[in-house]
VOSEKOL-130247 format. One record per residue (C-alpha): residue in one letter; x, y, z; residue number from 1. Coordinates in steps of 0.001 Angstrom, whole numbers, plus 500000, padded with zeros to 6 digits. Layout:
+------+--------+--------+--------+-----+
: code :     px :     py :     pz : pos :
+------+--------+--------+--------+-----+
:    A :      X :      Y :      Z : NUM :
...
+------+--------+--------+--------+-----+
This chain:
+------+--------+--------+--------+-----+
: code :     px :     py :     pz : pos :
+------+--------+--------+--------+-----+
:    M : 499696 : 500107 : 499878 :   1 :
:    R : 501422 : 503690 : 498961 :   2 :
:    W : 500930 : 505347 : 502248 :   3 :
:    N : 501928 : 508898 : 500907 :   4 :
:    G : 498901 : 508626 : 498575 :   5 :
:    A : 496564 : 506385 : 500586 :   6 :
:    I : 495968 : 509094 : 503349 :   7 :
:    P : 494596 : 512120 : 501785 :   8 :
:    L : 492585 : 509840 : 499416 :   9 :
:    L : 491560 : 507842 : 502906 :  10 :
:    I : 490822 : 511147 : 504365 :  11 :
:    G : 489293 : 512950 : 501153 :  12 :
:    G : 486922 : 510112 : 500678 :  13 :
:    V : 485747 : 510394 : 504129 :  14 :
:    V : 485167 : 514232 : 504084 :  15 :
:    G : 484582 : 514879 : 500317 :  16 :
:    G : 481837 : 511890 : 500341 :  17 :
:    A : 480295 : 512815 : 503531 :  18 :
:    A : 480336 : 516628 : 502715 :  19 :
:    G : 479183 : 516056 : 498989 :  20 :
:    G : 476075 : 514348 : 500317 :  21 :
:    A : 475432 : 516543 : 502912 :  22 :
:    C : 475782 : 519790 : 500222 :  23 :
:    A : 473970 : 517064 : 497692 :  24 :
:    A : 470797 : 516518 : 500058 :  25 :
:    W : 470742 : 520713 : 500640 :  26 :
:    L : 470576 : 521776 : 497126 :  27 :
:    L : 467876 : 518903 : 496379 :  28 :
:    A : 465639 : 520199 : 499272 :  29 :
:    A : 466177 : 523878 : 498206 :  30 :
:    P : 463558 : 525025 : 495875 :  31 :
:    L : 464125 : 526004 : 492509 :  32 :
:    R : 464718 : 529048 : 491573 :  33 :
:    P : 465663 : 531184 : 488362 :  34 :
:    A : 469085 : 531236 : 486567 :  35 :
:    T : 469827 : 534974 : 486855 :  36 :
:    T : 468595 : 534905 : 491015 :  37 :
:    V : 471484 : 533940 : 493709 :  38 :
:    A : 469700 : 531693 : 496090 :  39 :
:    V : 471046 : 531843 : 499943 :  40 :
:    P : 470005 : 529170 : 502256 :  41 :
:    P : 467929 : 530093 : 505543 :  42 :
:    P : 469586 : 530648 : 508778 :  43 :
:    D : 468690 : 526776 : 510394 :  44 :
:    R : 470542 : 525435 : 506898 :  45 :
:    L : 473079 : 526975 : 507211 :  46 :
:    E : 473437 : 525969 : 510869 :  47 :
:    Q : 472800 : 522433 : 509842 :  48 :
:    L : 475921 : 522562 : 507140 :  49 :
:    A : 478001 : 524188 : 510416 :  50 :
:    R : 477634 : 521197 : 512645 :  51 :
:    R : 477872 : 518592 : 509675 :  52 :
:    V : 481658 : 520622 : 508661 :  53 :
:    A : 482633 : 520644 : 512807 :  54 :
:    E : 481676 : 516256 : 512606 :  55 :
:    L : 483313 : 515939 : 509079 :  56 :
:    E : 486242 : 517531 : 510717 :  57 :
:    R : 486557 : 515461 : 513634 :  58 :
:    D : 486185 : 511817 : 511184 :  59 :
:    A : 489267 : 513614 : 509721 :  60 :
:    D : 490889 : 513901 : 512431 :  61 :
:    A : 490058 : 510411 : 513592 :  62 :
:    A : 491146 : 508903 : 510334 :  63 :
:    L : 494318 : 510458 : 510641 :  64 :
:    A : 495118 : 509247 : 513827 :  65 :
:    A : 494225 : 505874 : 512947 :  66 :
:    V : 496641 : 505700 : 510285 :  67 :
:    A : 499441 : 506939 : 512296 :  68 :
:    S : 499110 : 504524 : 514916 :  69 :
:    A : 498518 : 501343 : 512791 :  70 :
:    P : 500727 : 498470 : 513835 :  71 :
:    A : 504390 : 498549 : 511945 :  72 :
:    A : 503163 : 495114 : 510557 :  73 :
:    Q : 500470 : 496093 : 508889 :  74 :
:    R : 502649 : 499286 : 506820 :  75 :
:    T : 504403 : 498800 : 503479 :  76 :
:    E : 507308 : 501522 : 503378 :  77 :
:    L : 507870 : 502964 : 499809 :  78 :
:    D : 511159 : 502397 : 498162 :  79 :
:    P : 512821 : 505284 : 497545 :  80 :
:    A : 512127 : 507049 : 494127 :  81 :
:    P : 514828 : 509047 : 491891 :  82 :
:    R : 514046 : 512720 : 492025 :  83 :
:    L : 515196 : 515729 : 489258 :  84 :
:    P : 517705 : 518050 : 491271 :  85 :
:    A : 515688 : 520802 : 490673 :  86 :
:    I : 513566 : 519565 : 493924 :  87 :
:    E : 515639 : 519565 : 496822 :  88 :
:    G : 514813 : 519533 : 500818 :  89 :
:    A : 511906 : 517095 : 500596 :  90 :
:    A : 513501 : 513849 : 502630 :  91 :
:    R : 510976 : 511079 : 502237 :  92 :
:    A : 509118 : 511068 : 505484 :  93 :
:    G : 507877 : 507732 : 507269 :  94 :
:    A : 504341 : 506450 : 506709 :  95 :
:    G : 502365 : 508129 : 509801 :  96 :
:    D : 504764 : 510714 : 509909 :  97 :
:    P : 502813 : 514178 : 509161 :  98 :
:    A : 505506 : 515272 : 506748 :  99 :
:    A : 503840 : 512591 : 504643 : 100 :
:    L : 501590 : 515961 : 503464 : 101 :
:    D : 504540 : 518064 : 503149 : 102 :
:    P : 504005 : 519803 : 500401 : 103 :
:    R : 507421 : 519911 : 499068 : 104 :
:    R : 507164 : 516090 : 499229 : 105 :
:    L : 503945 : 515860 : 497298 : 106 :
:    L : 505900 : 518261 : 494645 : 107 :
:    A : 508891 : 515851 : 494765 : 108 :
:    E : 506743 : 512970 : 493660 : 109 :
:    Y : 504847 : 514839 : 491371 : 110 :
:    V : 508373 : 515554 : 489407 : 111 :
:    A : 509621 : 511991 : 489917 : 112 :
:    S : 506225 : 510629 : 488014 : 113 :
:    F : 507901 : 512662 : 484847 : 114 :
:    E : 510719 : 510464 : 484871 : 115 :
:    G : 511202 : 507564 : 482664 : 116 :
:    G : 509390 : 509413 : 479787 : 117 :
:    G : 506258 : 509248 : 482439 : 118 :
:    E : 502952 : 511236 : 481607 : 119 :
:    G : 502630 : 512567 : 485039 : 120 :
:    S : 500813 : 512099 : 487672 : 121 :
:    D : 497057 : 513685 : 488087 : 122 :
:    F : 496708 : 513133 : 491497 : 123 :
:    F : 499932 : 514871 : 492619 : 124 :
:    R : 499436 : 517648 : 490091 : 125 :
:    M : 496027 : 518409 : 491598 : 126 :
:    A : 497736 : 518246 : 495269 : 127 :
:    V : 500887 : 520434 : 493769 : 128 :
:    A : 498497 : 522744 : 492595 : 129 :
:    A : 496690 : 523106 : 495987 : 130 :
:    Y : 499540 : 524308 : 497521 : 131 :
:    A : 500877 : 526455 : 494431 : 132 :
:    W : 501170 : 529557 : 496304 : 133 :
:    T : 502905 : 528078 : 498737 : 134 :
:    L : 505708 : 526458 : 496297 : 135 :
:    R : 505817 : 529187 : 494131 : 136 :
:    R : 509380 : 529569 : 493929 : 137 :
:    D : 509994 : 525606 : 493607 : 138 :
:    L : 507558 : 526133 : 490234 : 139 :
:    H : 509474 : 529103 : 488812 : 140 :
:    A : 512122 : 527050 : 488735 : 141 :
:    I : 510562 : 523959 : 487241 : 142 :
:    V : 509376 : 526202 : 484652 : 143 :
:    L : 512834 : 527978 : 483839 : 144 :
:    D : 514550 : 524604 : 483842 : 145 :
:    R : 515042 : 523541 : 480755 : 146 :
:    A : 516097 : 520326 : 481717 : 147 :
:    A : 512784 : 519638 : 483280 : 148 :
:    P : 510280 : 517294 : 480845 : 149 :
:    D : 508414 : 519574 : 478528 : 150 :
:    A : 505079 : 518584 : 479518 : 151 :
:    L : 505990 : 519213 : 483472 : 152 :
:    R : 507182 : 522641 : 482599 : 153 :
:    L : 503574 : 523181 : 480493 : 154 :
:    Q : 501255 : 521578 : 483594 : 155 :
:    V : 503236 : 523473 : 486125 : 156 :
:    L : 502420 : 526904 : 483815 : 157 :
:    A : 499339 : 526223 : 484154 : 158 :
:    M : 499011 : 526388 : 487854 : 159 :
:    F : 500002 : 530422 : 487613 : 160 :
:    G : 496534 : 531200 : 486416 : 161 :
:    G : 494703 : 531858 : 490027 : 162 :
:    G : 493919 : 535108 : 491634 : 163 :
:    S : 496694 : 534317 : 494203 : 164 :
:    F : 498979 : 534963 : 491499 : 165 :
:    R : 497698 : 538309 : 490202 : 166 :
:    G : 500247 : 541250 : 490345 : 167 :
:    D : 502690 : 538707 : 492068 : 168 :
:    A : 506105 : 540101 : 491179 : 169 :
:    E : 508285 : 536860 : 491581 : 170 :
:    T : 505884 : 535037 : 489286 : 171 :
:    I : 505531 : 537794 : 486658 : 172 :
:    D : 509423 : 537809 : 486497 : 173 :
:    A : 509564 : 534250 : 485789 : 174 :
:    L : 507441 : 533954 : 483216 : 175 :
:    L : 509211 : 537266 : 481371 : 176 :
:    E : 512470 : 535180 : 481844 : 177 :
:    L : 510830 : 532598 : 480120 : 178 :
:    L : 510200 : 534698 : 476990 : 179 :
:    R : 513799 : 536100 : 476947 : 180 :
:    A : 514928 : 532874 : 477028 : 181 :
:    G : 512973 : 531221 : 474371 : 182 :
:    G : 512793 : 527874 : 472242 : 183 :
:    F : 509655 : 527010 : 473671 : 184 :
:    E : 506741 : 528127 : 471654 : 185 :
:    A : 504498 : 526548 : 473860 : 186 :
:    A : 504898 : 527377 : 476847 : 187 :
:    E : 505951 : 531343 : 475645 : 188 :
:    L : 502511 : 531282 : 473973 : 189 :
:    Q : 501079 : 529748 : 477561 : 190 :
:    A : 503407 : 532598 : 479563 : 191 :
:    L : 501701 : 535174 : 477230 : 192 :
:    A : 498571 : 534363 : 478005 : 193 :
:    L : 499040 : 534183 : 481863 : 194 :
:    L : 500431 : 537447 : 481755 : 195 :
:    G : 497411 : 539351 : 480348 : 196 :
:    R : 495577 : 537882 : 482905 : 197 :
:    I : 497881 : 538531 : 486571 : 198 :
:    G : 499693 : 541326 : 485171 : 199 :
:    D : 500129 : 544866 : 485859 : 200 :
:    R : 501168 : 548436 : 484647 : 201 :
:    R : 504841 : 547062 : 484776 : 202 :
:    T : 504302 : 543906 : 482893 : 203 :
:    A : 502803 : 545884 : 480019 : 204 :
:    E : 505810 : 547944 : 480201 : 205 :
:    L : 508550 : 544844 : 479935 : 206 :
:    I : 505910 : 543036 : 477551 : 207 :
:    E : 506072 : 546060 : 475125 : 208 :
:    A : 509666 : 545947 : 475619 : 209 :
:    L : 510295 : 542274 : 474680 : 210 :
:    A : 507476 : 542248 : 471582 : 211 :
:    P : 509404 : 543248 : 468894 : 212 :
:    A : 512593 : 540829 : 469519 : 213 :
:    L : 509804 : 537873 : 470129 : 214 :
:    T : 509736 : 534770 : 467339 : 215 :
:    P : 508446 : 533472 : 465699 : 216 :
:    L : 505055 : 535768 : 464628 : 217 :
:    R : 502522 : 533936 : 466598 : 218 :
:    V : 504654 : 534358 : 470032 : 219 :
:    R : 504946 : 538259 : 469384 : 220 :
:    A : 500783 : 538346 : 468253 : 221 :
:    A : 500289 : 536525 : 471442 : 222 :
:    A : 502479 : 539392 : 473268 : 223 :
:    W : 500252 : 541927 : 471351 : 224 :
:    D : 497162 : 540403 : 472589 : 225 :
:    A : 498766 : 540126 : 476610 : 226 :
:    L : 499234 : 544118 : 475870 : 227 :
:    V : 495704 : 544590 : 474883 : 228 :
:    A : 494273 : 542866 : 477884 : 229 :
:    L : 496582 : 544242 : 480535 : 230 :
:    C : 496461 : 548246 : 479012 : 231 :
:    E : 492347 : 547743 : 477975 : 232 :
:    R : 491452 : 551264 : 476444 : 233 :
:    G : 495064 : 552349 : 476410 : 234 :
:    A : 496548 : 549616 : 474188 : 235 :
:    E : 496256 : 551141 : 470976 : 236 :
:    A : 498448 : 553485 : 471862 : 237 :
:    V : 501030 : 550646 : 472769 : 238 :
:    L : 500275 : 548857 : 469332 : 239 :
:    L : 501025 : 552115 : 467841 : 240 :
:    R : 504314 : 552479 : 469003 : 241 :
:    L : 505371 : 548776 : 468044 : 242 :
:    L : 503749 : 549422 : 464452 : 243 :
:    E : 506277 : 552532 : 464273 : 244 :
:    R : 508938 : 549980 : 464979 : 245 :
:    E : 507545 : 546961 : 463066 : 246 :
:    S : 509177 : 545986 : 459585 : 247 :
:    D : 507259 : 542876 : 458541 : 248 :
:    A : 504416 : 543247 : 456684 : 249 :
:    E : 502488 : 540308 : 457930 : 250 :
:    A : 503297 : 541583 : 461640 : 251 :
:    Q : 502102 : 544782 : 460280 : 252 :
:    E : 498875 : 543389 : 458930 : 253 :
:    Q : 498070 : 541505 : 462579 : 254 :
:    L : 498782 : 544730 : 464279 : 255 :
:    L : 496337 : 546791 : 462672 : 256 :
:    R : 493673 : 544207 : 463256 : 257 :
:    R : 494244 : 545042 : 466372 : 258 :
:    F : 492733 : 548902 : 466546 : 259 :
:    H : 489045 : 549566 : 466732 : 260 :
:    G : 489578 : 553379 : 466696 : 261 :
:    V : 488941 : 553151 : 470825 : 262 :
:    D : 491809 : 555641 : 470975 : 263 :
:    A : 490969 : 557893 : 468257 : 264 :
:    A : 494083 : 559938 : 467745 : 265 :
:    A : 496311 : 556377 : 467776 : 266 :
:    T : 494361 : 554921 : 465282 : 267 :
:    L : 494162 : 557662 : 462838 : 268 :
:    R : 497924 : 557862 : 463365 : 269 :
:    A : 498232 : 554250 : 462504 : 270 :
:    L : 496442 : 554351 : 459230 : 271 :
:    E : 498101 : 557438 : 458261 : 272 :
:    L : 501132 : 554667 : 458446 : 273 :
:    A : 499274 : 552482 : 456726 : 274 :
:    S : 498731 : 553841 : 453941 : 275 :
:    R : 502306 : 554683 : 453071 : 276 :
:    L : 503736 : 551262 : 453697 : 277 :
:    A : 505770 : 549727 : 450820 : 278 :
:    D : 503627 : 546233 : 451216 : 279 :
:    R : 500026 : 545588 : 450049 : 280 :
:    S : 498573 : 543526 : 452657 : 281 :
:    P : 498833 : 546165 : 455293 : 282 :
:    R : 497718 : 548937 : 453143 : 283 :
:    L : 494728 : 546501 : 452367 : 284 :
:    R : 494042 : 546496 : 455876 : 285 :
:    G : 494055 : 549674 : 456926 : 286 :
:    A : 491911 : 550601 : 453603 : 287 :
:    T : 489402 : 548244 : 455385 : 288 :
:    L : 489649 : 549504 : 458965 : 289 :
:    I : 489190 : 553040 : 458055 : 290 :
:    G : 485566 : 552450 : 456676 : 291 :
:    T : 484528 : 551537 : 460059 : 292 :
:    Q : 485963 : 554924 : 461580 : 293 :
:    R : 483658 : 558036 : 460960 : 294 :
:    D : 485275 : 561144 : 462400 : 295 :
:    A : 485669 : 564123 : 460115 : 296 :
:    A : 489207 : 563082 : 460277 : 297 :
:    F : 489027 : 559574 : 459182 : 298 :
:    V : 487158 : 560498 : 456302 : 299 :
:    A : 489827 : 563496 : 455155 : 300 :
:    L : 492122 : 560709 : 455165 : 301 :
:    A : 490374 : 558556 : 453373 : 302 :
:    H : 489830 : 561114 : 450458 : 303 :
:    E : 493336 : 561962 : 450548 : 304 :
:    W : 494580 : 558645 : 450247 : 305 :
:    H : 492264 : 557413 : 447665 : 306 :
:    G : 493656 : 560030 : 445764 : 307 :
:    R : 497531 : 559312 : 446044 : 308 :
:    E : 496534 : 555048 : 445948 : 309 :
:    P : 498699 : 553224 : 442959 : 310 :
:    D : 496938 : 549647 : 443737 : 311 :
:    D : 493942 : 549163 : 441962 : 312 :
:    E : 492697 : 546644 : 444776 : 313 :
:    V : 493159 : 548691 : 447751 : 314 :
:    R : 491521 : 552268 : 445701 : 315 :
:    A : 488603 : 549844 : 445487 : 316 :
:    R : 488457 : 548756 : 449128 : 317 :
:    L : 489111 : 552773 : 449936 : 318 :
:    A : 486421 : 553654 : 447726 : 319 :
:    A : 483912 : 551004 : 449568 : 320 :
:    A : 485154 : 552449 : 452620 : 321 :
:    L : 484145 : 556185 : 452043 : 322 :
:    E : 480126 : 554563 : 451137 : 323 :
:    E : 480635 : 552996 : 454193 : 324 :
:    Q : 481420 : 556068 : 456123 : 325 :
:    K : 478323 : 557466 : 454946 : 326 :
:    A : 476043 : 554778 : 456310 : 327 :
:    L : 474657 : 554101 : 459951 : 328 :
:    P : 475210 : 550227 : 460668 : 329 :
:    A : 472280 : 548561 : 462324 : 330 :
:    W : 472994 : 548035 : 465912 : 331 :
:    H : 475590 : 550463 : 466109 : 332 :
:    E : 476373 : 553130 : 469183 : 333 :
:    L : 475882 : 555774 : 466581 : 334 :
:    Q : 472133 : 554773 : 466805 : 335 :
:    A : 471744 : 556036 : 470592 : 336 :
:    C : 472363 : 559330 : 469251 : 337 :
:    G : 469338 : 561714 : 468693 : 338 :
:    E : 465528 : 561679 : 469739 : 339 :
:    P : 464173 : 557909 : 470448 : 340 :
:    N : 463144 : 556616 : 467126 : 341 :
:    A : 462586 : 552541 : 467789 : 342 :
:    P : 459597 : 551366 : 469365 : 343 :
:    I : 459480 : 550308 : 472738 : 344 :
:    G : 459591 : 546789 : 473889 : 345 :
:    N : 461291 : 545304 : 470244 : 346 :
:    D : 464719 : 544296 : 469076 : 347 :
:    D : 465070 : 547209 : 467056 : 348 :
:    Q : 468371 : 547862 : 464644 : 349 :
:    R : 467580 : 551610 : 465015 : 350 :
:    A : 468926 : 550997 : 468963 : 351 :
:    W : 472629 : 550270 : 470162 : 352 :
:    A : 473031 : 546876 : 471065 : 353 :
:    P : 476009 : 544867 : 472337 : 354 :
:    A : 478313 : 542341 : 470761 : 355 :
:    T : 476317 : 539469 : 473079 : 356 :
:    A : 473325 : 538982 : 474580 : 357 :
:    D : 474566 : 537888 : 477890 : 358 :
:    G : 478475 : 538547 : 478095 : 359 :
:    G : 479007 : 540479 : 481244 : 360 :
:    R : 480227 : 544259 : 481371 : 361 :
:    E : 479474 : 546242 : 478593 : 362 :
:    W : 479573 : 550160 : 478131 : 363 :
:    I : 478026 : 553094 : 475843 : 364 :
:    E : 479324 : 556681 : 476036 : 365 :
:    L : 477550 : 559358 : 474805 : 366 :
:    D : 478616 : 563093 : 473630 : 367 :
:    Y : 476979 : 566338 : 474117 : 368 :
:    A : 477686 : 569003 : 471528 : 369 :
:    A : 477805 : 571636 : 474223 : 370 :
:    A : 478453 : 571240 : 478094 : 371 :
:    Q : 475850 : 572049 : 480360 : 372 :
:    V : 475118 : 571837 : 484059 : 373 :
:    A : 472731 : 568792 : 484470 : 374 :
:    D : 471026 : 566842 : 487539 : 375 :
:    R : 469880 : 563929 : 485358 : 376 :
:    V : 469965 : 561508 : 482737 : 377 :
:    T : 467051 : 559522 : 481147 : 378 :
:    I : 468326 : 556442 : 479181 : 379 :
:    H : 465602 : 555053 : 476745 : 380 :
:    Q : 465555 : 551332 : 476547 : 381 :
:    T : 463871 : 549439 : 473555 : 382 :
:    C : 464660 : 546080 : 474816 : 383 :
:    T : 464910 : 543863 : 477765 : 384 :
:    P : 465566 : 546336 : 481127 : 385 :
:    G : 467215 : 545766 : 483868 : 386 :
:    A : 471225 : 545583 : 483140 : 387 :
:    I : 472370 : 549302 : 484095 : 388 :
:    V : 474612 : 548826 : 487011 : 389 :
:    E : 476286 : 552360 : 486773 : 390 :
:    V : 475653 : 555997 : 485102 : 391 :
:    A : 478638 : 558144 : 485373 : 392 :
:    V : 479543 : 562130 : 483609 : 393 :
:    A : 482220 : 563706 : 482645 : 394 :
:    G : 483105 : 566974 : 481473 : 395 :
:    R : 485176 : 568440 : 478412 : 396 :
:    D : 488644 : 567132 : 480323 : 397 :
:    G : 487012 : 563302 : 479889 : 398 :
:    N : 487843 : 562166 : 483265 : 399 :
:    F : 484321 : 560759 : 484480 : 400 :
:    R : 482804 : 560602 : 487812 : 401 :
:    S : 480190 : 558049 : 488970 : 402 :
:    V : 476470 : 559616 : 489801 : 403 :
:    W : 474581 : 556894 : 490082 : 404 :
:    S : 475505 : 552701 : 490416 : 405 :
:    G : 473453 : 549757 : 491842 : 406 :
:    R : 470661 : 547761 : 489982 : 407 :
:    E : 468095 : 548948 : 487824 : 408 :
:    R : 464888 : 547477 : 488666 : 409 :
:    A : 462649 : 548666 : 485710 : 410 :
:    A : 460379 : 545739 : 484690 : 411 :
:    T : 459786 : 547128 : 481426 : 412 :
:    A : 461704 : 548859 : 478511 : 413 :
:    G : 461227 : 552155 : 478028 : 414 :
:    P : 462621 : 555698 : 480087 : 415 :
:    F : 465097 : 555139 : 482736 : 416 :
:    T : 465699 : 558245 : 484607 : 417 :
:    V : 468683 : 558823 : 487079 : 418 :
:    R : 468851 : 561711 : 489263 : 419 :
:    F : 471756 : 563120 : 490935 : 420 :
:    D : 473220 : 566450 : 492802 : 421 :
:    R : 473671 : 569257 : 490617 : 422 :
:    Q : 477142 : 568625 : 488375 : 423 :
:    D : 478362 : 571577 : 486207 : 424 :
:    D : 480108 : 571034 : 482949 : 425 :
:    V : 478868 : 568277 : 481887 : 426 :
:    A : 479470 : 567295 : 478054 : 427 :
:    R : 479700 : 563295 : 478419 : 428 :
:    V : 477828 : 560135 : 479644 : 429 :
:    R : 478795 : 557133 : 480525 : 430 :
:    V : 476361 : 554305 : 480822 : 431 :
:    V : 477769 : 550893 : 482138 : 432 :
:    L : 475833 : 547437 : 482033 : 433 :
:    D : 476189 : 543891 : 483113 : 434 :
:    T : 474174 : 542255 : 480365 : 435 :
:    A : 474948 : 538982 : 482672 : 436 :
:    L : 472228 : 540088 : 485029 : 437 :
:    T : 469027 : 539413 : 481933 : 438 :
:    S : 468682 : 537118 : 479597 : 439 :
:    G : 468042 : 538176 : 475950 : 440 :
:    W : 469305 : 541473 : 474365 : 441 :
:    N : 470122 : 545035 : 476287 : 442 :
:    E : 469087 : 547829 : 473813 : 443 :
:    I : 469919 : 551151 : 474386 : 444 :
:    D : 468010 : 553822 : 471579 : 445 :
:    A : 468633 : 557179 : 473013 : 446 :
:    V : 470034 : 558916 : 476403 : 447 :
:    Q : 468811 : 562616 : 477639 : 448 :
:    L : 471040 : 564820 : 479340 : 449 :
:    A : 468929 : 567347 : 481356 : 450 :
:    G : 469376 : 570304 : 483917 : 451 :
:    P : 467922 : 573397 : 485047 : 452 :
:    D : 469189 : 575051 : 481510 : 453 :
:    G : 467319 : 572359 : 479211 : 454 :
:    A : 467921 : 568751 : 477826 : 455 :
:    A : 470359 : 567814 : 475017 : 456 :
:    W : 470302 : 564511 : 473238 : 457 :
:    A : 473757 : 562393 : 472051 : 458 :
:    S : 475825 : 564010 : 468661 : 459 :
:    G : 478244 : 561258 : 469179 : 460 :
:    A : 478960 : 557717 : 470745 : 461 :
:    R : 481577 : 554887 : 471254 : 462 :
:    A : 480878 : 551745 : 473451 : 463 :
:    S : 482396 : 548320 : 474583 : 464 :
:    S : 481190 : 546562 : 471582 : 465 :
:    R : 478465 : 546440 : 469065 : 466 :
:    Y : 476078 : 543712 : 467409 : 467 :
:    G : 477506 : 542109 : 464300 : 468 :
:    Q : 481197 : 543810 : 465378 : 469 :
:    V : 483913 : 541768 : 464390 : 470 :
:    G : 487300 : 542556 : 466797 : 471 :
:    G : 487162 : 543955 : 470345 : 472 :
:    A : 486054 : 547449 : 470953 : 473 :
:    S : 483817 : 549342 : 469201 : 474 :
:    A : 484737 : 552499 : 466862 : 475 :
:    T : 485059 : 555500 : 468149 : 476 :
:    A : 482523 : 558091 : 467142 : 477 :
:    R : 483341 : 561610 : 467609 : 478 :
:    E : 482749 : 565023 : 465246 : 479 :
:    F : 480236 : 563025 : 463102 : 480 :
:    D : 478164 : 565028 : 461026 : 481 :
:    F : 474723 : 563891 : 462123 : 482 :
:    A : 473267 : 566461 : 459684 : 483 :
:    R : 473086 : 563890 : 457506 : 484 :
:    F : 470679 : 561742 : 459522 : 485 :
:    F : 468785 : 563576 : 462265 : 486 :
:    G : 468811 : 567092 : 460663 : 487 :
:    R : 470946 : 570069 : 461231 : 488 :
:    D : 469583 : 570463 : 465003 : 489 :
:    G : 471036 : 567156 : 465854 : 490 :
:    R : 467463 : 565902 : 465781 : 491 :
+------+--------+--------+--------+-----+
C-alpha cells in the first residue's frame, strides 16, 4: 500500500463523500429558482451545515490518528524513488509521519512521476496545484529549467492562473524570463496568456520592450494580445508604438487588425502610417479599417489616401470605405444618438446593442454638442431592461465621475431616469451594463442629458462593443456629421 497516497485519499473519501452528500441533500431540498437569482440558504440550514462540517473535521482527525497508530506490520514503506535535481529538501517521510502531507514532498512525487518518460500523475498534479502559492519559488525553478520535461513545465505553468498570483512580481518575473530565454514556443504562448491575466502596468511596459524581438510571429502576436488585455483602453497607443517599429509586412497587417478606434488619435496615426507602407497587405487592412471610423478626420484621410493610392485593389477598398463612412450600421452605438426613434419593447436595429446578449460588462459613452449644468440622465431602452449598473458623467476634460450605481429594477422597457446632485460642465455620459444580469439583448435607443438650463440628446458615441462587430472594442464616433441623419439641429 502506498501510504503517501492513501492518507489523503482516505481522508478525502471521508470528508469529500460526506460533505458531497450533505451539500447534495441541501441542494435537492432547496426550491428551484431562476438562473439569474442567487439562492441564499435559510439560517437553520446554515447551522445544520456548520454542525456537519464540524463532524467531518472530527472524522478526518480520527482517520489520520488511525493511520498514524497502525501497527508497523500493517505498513508498507515506499522504496526511495528517483528525484530530479531541481527538487531539494523534500526528504521522504515515514508512514504515518505528518510530513507525509508536506507540500514539497508532494511536489517531489509529482516531479518523479515524469521520469523515465512518464506522463505525470494527475493525483499529485492536483495536490501540488492546491499548494501552488506555497510552492511558487520551486515551481518557478521548474518552469525555467530547460532540462525538465516539457509536459511538466507546461502543467506547472497552468498553476499560475489563480487569483493569488495576480500582481505577484516573482511569478511575473519568472514568466518574463521564460520569454527572454525563448526556445519553447508552447510555453511562451502560455506564459503570455498568463501575463495578460495576472500582470500589471509594469508587466505591460516590460512586454512592450520584449515584443519586437519575440519569434516566431505567433509569439509576437500573443504578446500584443497580452498588451491589449493589460492596457485596455490605452492599448492602441501601445500598438501604435509597436507598429512604428515593425518592419515585417505580415506583422504590420496583424497589428492593424487589433485597432478598433477606441483611441481615435492612435488609430488615425496608425492608418496614416499604413497608407504609406510599401507592402500591399497592411495597406489593404488599413483601407478596410478606415471604413469603420466616422470621425471627420478619418473621412478626410480616406479621401486623401484614395487620391494617391497606386494599387487598384486598395483603391477599390478605399472607395468602399468612403461609402461605408456615409452609412449608419444597424445596432451601431451611433444609433443611440439623437431622439428616440425605435418602438419600445422590440429588438430594433435603430438602437445600440452590444456584441453578445449575456456576455457581462458592457458600456456606451455619449457625447453632447455643448457642456451644460445637469442633474439627471434619462436612458431610453427598447429591449430587455434591468442590466444598467452605473451612470457616470464627465466634463470637457474627459474625467468621469460616478453619479449612480446599483441595480436597475425596471420591469419593462422604456425611459429609465437617474437623478443626481447638480453637476457643472457635463459634456459626456457613460452608461455601464452587466448584461449577464438579464436574459436577452439589452438595447439603448437614446440618452438624454438634462438640467435646469434645458435638455440635450447625444451627438456622438462610442461603446465597448456592438452587435455584428468583428474584433474588440467598437469604433470611436466623435465629430460625426449627424445632419445627414437627424437634421441640422441634431434631431
